[in-house]
Every structure is written in C-alpha cells, then in structure tokens.
VEXGU-471284 format. One record per atom (N, C-alpha, C): residue in one letter; x, y, z. Coordinates in steps of 0.02 Angstrom, whole numbers, plus 50000, padded with zeros to 5 digits. Atoms other than C-alpha are relative to their C-alpha. Example, Ala and Ser with C-alpha at 12.3 -4.5 7.8 and 13.67 -1.06 7.14 Angstrom:
a500454994150000
a506154977550390
a500455006050000
s499584994149997
s506844994750357
s499615005550037
//
This chain:
x500124995250054
x512565357048796
x500424998149940
x499625002050059
x513095353548616
x500615004349989
x499384996450012
x514845358648560
x499885006249958
x500114994450045
x514105370448430
x499735006250038
x500284994449963
x513425381448570
x500355000850067
x499624999549937
x514785384748700
x499875006650037
x500004994049959
x514765397348842
x499465005049981
x500544995550019
x513055405548821
x500065006950032
x500044993349971
x512765424048851
x499355000650039
x500624998849964
x511435431248964
x499415000649952
x500534999450050
x510445435348807
x499774993149976
x500185006950020
x510515417048754
x499554996850052
x500395003049946
x509855411648923
x499325003250005
x500644996549998
x508505424948921
x499534997449946
x500425002750055
x507895418348754
x499784992950016
x500175006949984
x507955400348813
x499454999750054
x500495000049946
x506935404748968
x499295001249975
x500674999050028
x505495409848854
x499664993449985
x500275006650015
x505275391248821
x499914995850063
x500075003649936
x505205386549007
x499485003850042
x500524996849959
x503665390149113
x500275001750069
x499794998249932
x504045399749273
x499564996950054
x500445003549953
x502625389849352
x500194992750009
x499755006849987
x503705374349364
x499884998050072
x500005002149929
x503555363749522
x500605003150036
x499494996349962
x504595371749660
x500704997149992
x499345003250005
x506005358949647
x500335001849933
x499724998550066
x506245361449459
x500135007449992
x499894992850002
x506065380249479
x500665001850034
x499364999049966
x507515379649602
x500584997649958
x499475002650044
x508515369349477
x500195005349948
x499864994750049
x508345383549350
x500445005350033
x499594995149964
x509035395649481
x500724997550005
x499335002949992
x510505383949513
x500375000049934
x499685000250066
x510845382149326
x500265006949980
x499784993250017
x510915400949300
x500585002150044
x499474998049953
x511975403649455
x500654996449985
x499405003850015
x513185389949401
x500405003149944
x499664997050058
x513595399749243
x500185007350011
x499914992749996
x513415418049292
x500095002650072
x499934997749931
x513565418349482
x499435004750018
x500514995349979
x512615432349566
x499795004849945
x500184995950057
x512615441449400
x499374997549964
x500605002750032
x511165430249348
x499375000850040
x500594999349958
x509985434849490
x499455003949967
x500514995850031
x509085448649396
x499634996249945
x500315003950053
x508775436949250
x499514994850029
x500435004949967
x508065423449364
x499385003350028
x500564996449970
x506975436249452
x499515002249946
x500434997650054
x506315443549289
x499594994349970
x500355005850027
x505875426349223
x499474997550049
x500465002549949
x505045421249387
x499395004450007
x500574995549994
x503925436549384
x499434998149954
x500535002250044
x502955428449243
x499584994450030
x500375005449968
x502345414949363
x499425002550041
x500604998049964
x500665415249447
x500105000650074
x499884999949927
x501385412749622
x500635003850018
x499374996449990
x502855424849608
x500015003850066
x499874996149940
x503545431749771
x500745001950000
x499304997750002
x505115442349773
x500414996950056
x499645002849943
x505575435649944
x500214992749986
x499845006950017
x505525417649879
x500574999749950
x499464999850049
x506635422149732
x500675001250035
x499384998349966
x507945429949845
x500244994350046
x499805005449954
x507925415949975
x500234993849962
x499805005850041
x508015402449841
x500685001249969
x499354998450030
x509445411249755
x500574999350050
x499485000649948
x510405412249918
x500144992750018
x499925006849977
x510095394049957
x500334995349949
x499715004550050
x510625386249791
x500755001249996
x499274999850003
x512465382249771
x500244999149928
x499695000850065
x513415385249610
x500584995150004
x499435004450001
x514705372649558
x499844992850018
x500195006949986
x513715356949597
x499884996149936
x500125004150059
x513025344149477
x499575003449948
x500434996450047
x511805356449397
x500405005449964
x499654994950040
x512505367049255
x499505003549955
x500444996350046
x511805379049126
x499724995349947
x500265004950049
x511605363849012
x499324997450020
x500655002449976
x510145358449122
x499455004849978
x500504995150021
x509235374649084
x499854999349925
x500125000650072
x509485372548897
x499654993449983
x500375006350010
x508865354648911
x499255001250011
x500704998349988
x507245361148989
x499725004049941
x500234995750054
x507125374348852
x499894995949936
x500065004150060
x507405361648714
x499374995850003
x500625003949993
x505985351048783
x499395004449986
x500544995450013
x504905366648765
x499995002749929
x499994997950070
x505375369248583
x500585004449979
x499424995750016
x506965379648593
x500494996449954
x499505002850046
x508245377048455
x500645004350002
x499364996549998
x510095381448461
x500135003349932
x499834996450061
x510695394248335
x500744999349984
x499295000750019
x512315392048237
x500385006550013
x499584994149990
x513765403948277
x500644999149961
x499385000250038
x515365408548186
x500584997750044
x499415002149963
x517085402448235
x500275005750044
x499764994349960
x517565420048292
x499575001050063
x500444999249942
x516035421248403
x500094994450049
x499875005749956
x516385403948471
x500615001450044
x499394998649963
x518145409248520
x499895005450053
x500144994649954
x517505425248600
x499604997550061
x500415002749946
x516215415648701
x500414995650046
x499585004349959
x517485403048760
x500445004150046
x499604995549959
x518575417248820
x499595002950057
x500434997249949
x517125425248912
x499804994850052
x500175005449954
x516655408448986
x500554998750051
x499445001149955
x518395406149059
x500065005750051
x499974994349954
x518355423649133
x499454999450053
x500545000849952
x516665420049213
x500164994450050
x499825005649956
x517345403649283
x500465002350057
x499554997349949
x518715413249375
x499605004050052
x500414996049955
x517445425349447
x499564995650043
x500445004549962
x516285411149498
x500394996450056
x499585003449950
x517715402349589
x500115004750060
x499914995149947
x518035418349688
x499365000950040
x500644999349966
x516185420149726
x499864994050045
x500135006049961
x516085402149786
x500405000050065
x499594999749939
x517515404749908
x499685004750051
x500324995349955
x516635419949980
x499354997250028
x500645002849978
x514965410849986
x500124994450051
x499855005349953
x515745395850073
x500195002750068
x499824996849936
x516485407250206
x499385002850034
x500624997349971
x514805415950229
x499584994350030
x500395005749977
x513965398950246
x500284997350066
x499695002549938
x515215392850377
x499885004750058
x500114995149947
x515065409050476
x499274999750024
x500715000249982
x513165407950470
x499834993650038
x500125006349964
x513175389750524
x500255000350071
x499754999249931
x514235394150675
x499525004350041
x500484995849965
x513005407950720
x499374996050017
x500605004049989
x511535396150701
x500124994750055
x499855005049949
x512405382950807
x499995003250070
x500014996549936
x512645395750946
x499275001350022
x500714998849985
x510795400250935
x499664993550022
x500305006449983
x510325381750940
x500184997950070
x499785002049933
x511355378651096
x499665004350054
x500344995649953
x510595393751183
x499274998050008
x500705002049999
x508845388151135
x499914993450038
x500035006449965
x509195370551198
x500065000950075
x499914998849928
x509785377151366
x499385003150031
x500594996749974
x508205387551384
x499384995749997
x500595004350009
x507015373551333
x499824996350064
x500275003349941
x505945364151459
x499914992549986
x500165007150010
x505585345551488
x499374999349957
x500565000950046
x504335338251367
x499344998950038
x500675001549977
x502465337751398
x499804993349970
x500145006850026
x502045319151385
x499334999749964
x500634999850035
x500325324351321
x500055003449932
x499904996950065
x501085332651167
x499714995649945
x500365003750051
x500085327651014
x500434995149961
x499565004450038
x501565320250921
x500204993950040
x499805005649957
x502135309551067
x499424995150009
x500585004349992
x500375303051094
x499864996149936
x500145003350065
x500135299250910
x500504994549984
x499475004850015
x501795290050897
x500124994950056
x499945004649943
x501615281151066
x500724999850027
x499334999549972
x503315287351128
x500005005350055
x499974995649941
x503925297851276
x500475006049991
x499544994350009
x505225309851203
x500594999950046
x499475000749950
x506645303151309
x500625004149986
x499404996150017
x507985312951215
x499835007249981
x500244993650025
x506955328551183
x499905005150056
x500254994649957
x506545345351260
x499445003449963
x500574996650031
x505115357251223
x500045007450011
x500064992849995
x504895375751188
x499355002049967
x500664998750028
x503125381951165
x499664993449985
x500315006450018
x502175368451072
x500464995849956
x499525003750043
x503745362550979
x500454995550041
x499495004549973
x504725347251030
x500665001649966
x499344998650028
x506585350151005
x500424993750000
x499575005850007
x507685336250938
x500715002449990
x499314997650008
x509555339450965
x500354996449942
x499645002750057
x510595337150808
x500755000950013
x499324999949976
x512375332550855
x500494997749946
x499465002550042
x514025330150766
x500234993350029
x499815006649971
x514395311350786
x500734999450017
x499285000349983
x516255315050799
x500125001950073
x499874997549932
x516105324250966
x499365001450040
x500654998949968
x514225325251007
x499865007450016
x500144992949991
x514245344250994
x499385001949961
x500644998350031
x512545351950954
x500095005549948
x499944995250054
x512405361150788
x499335002349972
x500654998350029
x510555361650747
x499464997050043
x500585002849966
x508815357950812
x499454998549950
x500615001450038
x507355349250731
x499415001650045
x500614998549963
x505665355850787
x499444995549975
x500565004350018
x504165344150791
x499385002750034
x500614996949974
x502415351150811
x499454994850011
x500515005049983
x500845342550880
x499634997349939
x500365001950061
x499985342350710
x500325003549940
x499734996750059
x500505346450531
x499715007049990
x500214993150011
x500425364850485
x500435003149945
x499584996150045
x501065377650359
x500485004050043
x499524997149954
x502655382450449
x500285006749976
x499764993650027
x503255396250332
x499655001449934
x500364997950060
x502695405650178
x500164995949938
x499815004050057
x503575393550062
x499664993249998
x500315006649996
x502605378250119
x499404999549954
x500575001350042
x501405370949992
x499534995150032
x500415004849964
x500785357150107
x500185000350075
x499855000049928
x500635355850297
x500524994750018
x499505004749976
x502055347350389
x500095001150075
x499934999349928
x502485344050571
x500735000550023
x499294999749981
x504395345250565
x500345005849963
x499624994550031
x505625359250530
x500705000150031
x499324999149976
x507485362950548
x500165007550003
x499794993049998
x508365379250590
x500285002049932
x499784997750066
x508565388650426
x500725002350003
x499314997850005
x510375390850376
x500484996050043
x499575004149957
x511035378450505
x500214993749963
x499765006150032
x512045363250454
x499534994250017
x500425005949990
x511045347050433
x500384993649982
x499675006050026
x512125334950336
x500494997050051
x499545003649956
x513025321850441
x499835000250074
x500184999549929
x512145326150606
x499534994350020
x500445005249975
x511215313950716
x499735001850069
x500244999549931
x510185312750875
x500154993350033
x499795006049964
x510825300451003
x499494998250054
x500445002549948
x509675289751110
x500334994150033
x499725005649964
x510395278451245
x500764999950001
x499275000649991
x512155273451297
x500274994549954
x499675004950043
x513355264351182
x500304994350040
x499715006049967
x513755246551237
x500164994749947
x499785004850051
x514465238751081
x499594999749938
x500445000550058
x513035241150960
x499655006749986
x500394994250021
x512255255450861
x499464997749952
x500535000950050
x510595255250771
x499885006949970
x500084993650035
x510495269150641
x499344999949962
x500654999750033
x508775274450580
x499885007049974
x500154993550029
x507935289050493
x499685004950049
x500384995249961
x506635297150606
x500034998950075
x499955000449927
x506545300950792
x499514994950029
x500495004649972
x504935291250826
x500214992849990
x499755006750013
x505655275750744
x500574998550047
x499425001049957
x507255278050844
x499814998650072
x500195001249930
x506395279251013
x499644993350007
x500345006549997
x505305264150972
x500514994349999
x499475005050002
x506875254250929
x500374999850067
x499654999749935
x507695260051090
x499594996550054
x500435003149950
x506205254751194
x500004992449994
x500015007250011
x506265237551115
x500664996650014
x499345003249999
x508145234451118
x500475002650053
x499544996749955
x508975246551240
x500695001049969
x499364998750035
x510355248051109
x500065007449987
x499894992950018
x511135264951068
x499715001249931
x500344998350062
x510125273350931
x500305006449971
x499794994050036
x510745285750801
x499475001949949
x500524997750045
x509345295450719
x500335004549947
x499654996450054
x509975301550549
x499555005249966
x500484995150024
x508395311750506
x499754998949929
x500255001550067
x508295306250324
x500434994549969
x499675005750031
x508795291950210
x500695001849973
x499374998050029
x510175301650124
x500565001150050
x499514998749947
x511035304750291
x500224993550035
x499835006349966
x511115286350344
x500734998249992
x499315002050013
x512795283150261
x500495004450036
x499544995349968
x513615298850330
x500044998750075
x500015001249928
x513075295250508
x500334993250015
x499725006649988
x513515276750496
x500765000049993
x499284999850010
x515255280550428
x500355003850057
x499714996349944
x515585293450565
x500014995650063
x500015004549942
x515065280750697
x500524994549994
x499495005250011
x516175267450619
x500705002750015
x499354997049985
x517655279350631
x500105000950075
x499954998649928
x517275283850812
x499974993650041
x500085006449965
x516795266150864
x500194994349953
x499785004850051
x517835254650753
x499784992850012
x500195006949984
x517295238750843
x499254999050008
x500735000449988
x515445242450851
x499654995649949
x500475003150047
x514095231650776
x499525005549980
x500444994850025
x513095243350666
x499434996949961
x500605002450033
x511325239450615
x499655006049968
x500364994650035
x510445250350485
x499274998149997
x500725001350000
x508575250750519
x499685004849949
x500274995850053
x507925257350354
x499255000550002
x500724999150003
x506185263950322
x499724996049942
x500365003850051
x505085251650228
x499275001850008
x500694997749989
x503475261550218
x499504996449955
x500415004150044
x502825249750083
x499575004149952
x500404995950046
x502115264549986
x500124998149927
x499855001950069
x502985258349830
x499864992749986
x500215007050011
x502305240749852
x500584995549981
x499435004450014
x503985232149858
x499794992850011
x500205007049991
x503685213649831
x500354996950060
x499705003249942
x503965203449988
x500574995449980
x499475004450023
x505065192149883
x500685003450003
x499374996449997
x506375205849887
x500304999550070
x499775000449931
x506495203850075
x500084992750020
x499895007149989
x507205186450083
x500314998950069
x499745001349933
x507455180150260
x500684996549996
x499335002950002
x509285176250291
x500214997950070
x499735001949935
x510295168250429
x500305006150034
x499744994249964
x510715181050562
x500374997650063
x499625001749940
x511875181450711
x499534999850061
x500405000549940
x511235177650885
x499805006950028
x500204993349976
x511315196150940
x499455003149957
x500504997150044
x510315201150787
x499334996650010
x500625003649988
x509035187650820
x499675002550064
x500284997549937
x508825194150997
x499655006849989
x500314993550015
x508465211550928
x499344999149965
x500625001250037
x507175205050806
x499474997250048
x500475002949953
x506375194650944
x499735005350048
x500214994749953
x506355209651062
x499495004649967
x500474995650035
x505495220250931
x499324996649994
x500635003750006
x504185206850903
x499634999850066
x500335000349935
x503855205551089
x499725006750022
x500224993349981
x503735224351114
x499445002649955
x500494997750049
x502775228250955
x499854994349951
x500135005750043
x502065212150881
x499695001949933
x500314997850062
x501215222550746
x500525001949948
x499484997750046
x502905226850667
x500324994249963
x499645005350038
x503495215450527
x500735001949993
x499294998850003
x505385213750530
x500294996249940
x499695003250057
x506315210350368
x500765000550007
x499275000050000
x508145205150379
x500214998549929
x499895000150072
x508845208150207
x500664996849980
x499385002350033
x510095198950100
x500265005749958
x499764993950034
x511095214250049
x500294998649931
x499715001750065
x511835204749901
x499464998649947
x500545001350047
x510125202049822
x499955005749950
x499974994750050
x510285211749660
x499315003149986
x500674997350014
x508405213849647
x499855006250043
x500114994149958
x508485226549789
x500185006449963
x499784994150037
x509385238349671
x499475002649953
x500534998050045
x507835238649563
x499445003850036
x500514996849961
x506795245649705
x500005007549991
x500054992750005
x506155263449689
x499935003150069
x500064997649932
x506045264949877
x500675002750024
x499364996949982
x507415277349924
x500244997650068
x499805002249934
x507385271850106
x500354993249998
x499695006650007
x507785253950056
x500695000649968
x499374999350035
x509155259049935
x500545003050044
x499514996649959
x510015270850057
x500214995750060
x499825004349944
x509935258350200
x500484994549978
x499555005250026
x510735244750094
x500705003049987
x499374996750014
x512075257050039
x500395001450065
x499674998449936
x512445262750218
x500284993750032
x499775006249970
x512565244850280
x500624997349966
x499435002550037
x513765240150142
x500635004050015
x499434995749988
x514895255050179
x500354998650067
x499715000949933
x515145250550362
x500014992750023
x500025007149980
x514975231650359
x499444998750049
x500565000649953
x513295233250446
x499474995149976
x500565004550015
x511665223450445
x499395004349985
x500614996250015
x510145230850356
x499384996350022
x500655002849981
x508445227750434
x499475005249985
x500544995450018
x506745235350397
x499404999150046
x500595000349955
x505575237350547
x499485004949973
x500514995950031
x503945243850475
x499545003050053
x500424996749951
x503295255450611
x499475004049963
x500544996550034
x501605261250551
x499985007350022
x500034992949986
x501705280150541
x500575002750041
x499434997549959
x503325281250642
x500545002549955
x499514997050045
x504415293450547
x500375005650035
//
C-alpha cells in the first residue's frame, strides 16, 4: 500500500470492496477474507459477509467457515485487497497529516488487538487439532480391513496394504514422522464425488476438517536404510511393490520437504530418494530430464521399477540443471527442493493416473 494511504479504516475498505467482484474464484475470494482479517481481526467479519452477499453463490455458512479457516498475520495483508481494488478502478484519496497520524495510531492499537486474537486463535487451533487426532485414532481402531474390490484400488492396480476401510471410504493413516503417532486420516472414495457443500468439482479424496495436515506422512514398509518420499498413496504403494523400500507418502508436493527433513532428522544415515510427480500436463521438455550417473542402489531401484511396471518412464534428474527452475510443474520444483534440503536423489516415475 502506498505511503500516502496508511492504516485504512473500515470505511476505506468498504469503499474499496465496491471495486472488487464478490464472485471471484473461491481462492481469490478467500484471499480477500484473509486480507480483511489481517488488518481488523474478527472485527472485519461483518464487512466481509456484507460484501460477499452481493455474489451470486453467497452462502452464510461458507462465509463463516472461510473466515474461521483463514489465518491473520501471514503473507497476505490489507495491501492485497487494495491491489485488487486498484485493478478494478479504485483510486486512493489524499489525507491530511493530522489524519495520517491518527490512522497510524489506530493501526498500532489494532495490531496489539490482532496479536492477542492470534494467540487465542492459535490455542483454539491446537486444542481442536488434539480433539480431531483423538477422533482419528478412534475411527482408525474401529475401521475394518480393506475390500480389495474397492473401486479406487482396482483403478490404481494396488492392494491397500497400509490402509483400512470404513463404509465405502478407504482410510489412509497420517502420522507424525517424529514418532509415528496418528493425527489425521485421509479418506479415499471409489469414484470422484461432491464431498461437501463447498466442492465445485467432484473429487475422490478428503481430509478430516480442522485436523493437522502439514508435515504428516503415511508409512509403507519397514525401514532398512532407504526412504522413498512421494506425493500420493497409489504412487507410494506402486513404488513399494517394485522396490520393497520404506515409503513415505507426503500427500502433496508442498509437504515433500517437511517430511523429508523430518526423516533426515530421525534417520540421519538414511538414503533418501524423492519420487516427484511428473504428470507431464505442463509438457516439460524431455531435455530438462537429463540422464545422469547414479549409484548402484539407485540403478537397482530404477531397474526394479522397469521390471515391475515397464510402462513407467523413469527420469533421474540432474538437480543442478538450472533449466528445471524454469518449469511450471510444481511437483518437479518441490521434489528438486526437497532433495536438495536433505542431500537426496530426485527421480520422476510417471505412474499414469497414480496420485
């Protein structure tokens, strides 16, 4: 935000919101909530709700749940909201020096209140995560062995060796890699569906709402000197079937580094291989995947994968190739980053549809 417009008031934000459509895509709509909350804390909820009511798909329940889920104090600030407004034609109005001083004072007072709110919110979040973890452990104990005819298992050509089942949902245990304690469950359904009222497209996976996700993993197999860290469960079980190495399923690309670093701390002498997702959707040129010399153990893994699934192209990457940084494929970027952090080896087994 420009210096000439410090510490906006609620009225300023209300005016700026007139230049932003409440029918923004859901992600950007949530960014607006975060921007307001970062400046006004829970005092900005009514403003966000009033603005959202102008949208064609307004639901009060979505406003409240989104507001609860966004965290103030992150990278998004009120400046982001004014950036959106400026793109819509909003112009900042000049203010006097006296008004500037008054606003700066009010801004500092709000900052103190927001800090207090954040402490309370962090405590509520921790308490809720502990409750959710207890629920997850109880649910896991009550779950049954998997039905090998489950639609997801059949489609992915796997057996669910680390899973249980409740109803038609496969349950994937999400563990803390420091002590293997269960904190969350991923549910996988036979076919994609609208799982809750917020879904805009069908999906076949879900996590327990409000439970911790960051840094957790699913473990497949026993550790014997080597870990292979990957994104999705189906990819992980396919890798396990081919290599019999211990597998750490990180659930998403952004979690690869966190899981890999936790494993490096717990197993300092382990060989760590990062099996990143190369779905080829972004048409990454094959030239970016330059074949490099690999160790004998790594060659055995690649050979085993080829023997088990000859349809899977294996790319062993030169992590120092600067062209990789130009890739728009998040899976590739995060895998390279994770490997660099733990001194690991990045590979890209392209399992068709295994996510």
